[in-house]
C-alpha positions in Angstrom: 5.9 90.4 -26.0 9.5 91.2 -25.0 10.7 89.6 -21.7 12.9 91.5 -19.3 14.9 92.9 -17.9 15.2 90.7 -14.8 16.2 92.3 -11.5 19.8 91.1 -10.6 21.7 91.5 -7.3 25.2 90.0 -6.8 27.4 89.5 -3.8 31.0 88.3 -3.4 31.9 85.0 -1.7 35.2 83.1 -1.4 36.4 82.9 -5.0 32.8 83.1 -6.2 29.8 85.3 -6.9 26.3 84.7 -5.6 23.8 85.9 -8.2 20.2 86.5 -7.1 17.7 86.9 -10.0 14.1 88.1 -9.8 12.1 87.5 -13.0 10.6 90.5 -14.7 6.9 91.2 -14.2 4.4 90.3 -16.8 1.7 92.6 -17.9 -0.9 89.9 -18.6 -4.0 89.9 -16.4 -6.8 87.4 -16.2 -9.8 88.4 -14.1 -7.9 91.4 -12.8 -5.1 89.1 -11.5 -1.6 89.8 -12.7 0.0 86.6 -13.9 3.7 85.9 -13.3 6.0 84.7 -16.1 6.0 81.3 -14.4 2.2 81.2 -14.6 2.4 81.9 -18.3 5.4 79.9 -19.5 5.8 77.3 -16.6 9.6 77.1 -17.3 11.9 79.9 -18.2 15.5 79.8 -19.4 18.2 82.2 -18.3 21.7 82.8 -19.2 24.4 84.7 -17.4 27.1 86.7 -19.1 30.2 87.2 -17.0 32.4 90.2 -18.0 36.1 90.3 -16.9 39.2 92.0 -18.1 39.6 89.2 -20.6 36.2 89.8 -22.2 32.7 88.5 -22.0 32.0 84.8 -21.2 28.5 83.4 -21.7 27.6 80.7 -19.2 25.5 77.6 -20.2 21.7 78.1 -20.4 19.9 77.2 -17.2 16.2 76.6 -16.5 14.0 77.9 -13.6 10.5 77.5 -12.3 10.8 80.1 -9.6 10.1 83.9 -9.5 13.2 84.6 -7.5 16.2 82.3 -7.3 20.0 82.3 -6.7 22.9 80.7 -8.4 26.6 80.7 -7.6 29.4 81.2 -10.1 32.5 79.5 -8.7 36.2 79.1 -9.3 36.8 82.7 -9.9 40.1 84.5 -9.3 40.3 86.5 -6.0 40.7 90.3 -5.9 39.4 90.7 -9.5 36.4 92.7 -10.6 33.6 90.7 -12.3 30.4 92.0 -13.9 27.2 90.0 -14.5 24.2 90.5 -16.9 21.3 88.1 -17.1 18.9 87.4 -19.9 15.6 85.6 -19.5 13.8 83.8 -22.3 11.1 81.2 -22.8 11.1 78.3 -25.2 8.4 79.9 -27.2 9.6 83.5 -26.7 13.2 84.4 -27.4 12.7 88.2 -27.4 14.2 89.7 -24.3 16.1 92.6 -22.7 19.2 91.7 -20.6 19.6 93.1 -17.1 21.9 96.0 -16.5 25.5 95.1 -15.6 26.2 94.6 -11.9 29.8 94.4 -10.8 31.7 93.1 -7.7 35.2 92.3 -6.6 35.7 88.7 -5.6 37.1 88.1 -2.1 40.2 86.0 -1.5 38.8 85.2 2.0 35.2 85.5 3.0 34.6 88.5 5.3 33.2 86.2 8.1 36.7 84.6 8.3 38.2 87.9 9.1 35.7 88.4 11.9 36.3 85.0 13.3 40.1 85.5 13.3 39.6 88.9 15.1 37.4 87.4 17.8 39.7 84.4 18.3 42.7 86.7 18.6 40.9 88.9 21.1 40.0 85.9 23.3 43.6 84.5 23.2 45.1 87.9 24.0 42.6 88.2 27.0 43.6 84.8 28.3 47.3 85.5 28.1 46.9 88.9 29.8 44.8 87.3 32.6 47.4 84.6 33.1 50.2 87.2 33.3 48.3 89.3 35.8 47.6 86.2 37.9 51.3 85.3 37.9 52.3 88.9 38.9 49.7 88.8 41.7 50.8 85.4 43.0 54.5 86.7 42.9 53.4 89.6 45.0 54.3 92.3 42.5 50.8 93.7 42.2 47.9 94.1 44.6 49.7 92.9 47.7 47.3 92.2 50.5 49.8 91.2 53.1 52.5 93.5 54.3 56.1 92.3 54.2 57.6 91.0 57.5 59.6 93.7 59.4 62.9 91.9 58.9 62.5 92.1 55.0 61.6 95.8 55.0 
């Protein structure tokens, strides 16, 4: 039987790619129960091929005992496009179909960091504005609640 293709989803993180892999379904049933590939083979091997402008780079073979799992490819260049394809094999079955290519652009700074900077900036601006308004009020330039003495008018 030919294994694959696995279901692959990727997302960008800071100078890295998070790859989530779901093993392909098996078609083997025992007593009307569909067995997973883990039920059949216990341990599966997967390799990730990373495609960049420089060409394709095969990553070292890894092992899994889970139906769905994630791995992170680190130390990537920011603001570059990377594509990923995953192949799943078993020690006794090397016939497989690789996943379709999935592509993403790697972030230089994680998106959450932009959000935190925006929130911190808004808080600082609000505090400065409140302080300036308090000073203007204390100096009597805005919202005067006492009238000036007749001699100063």
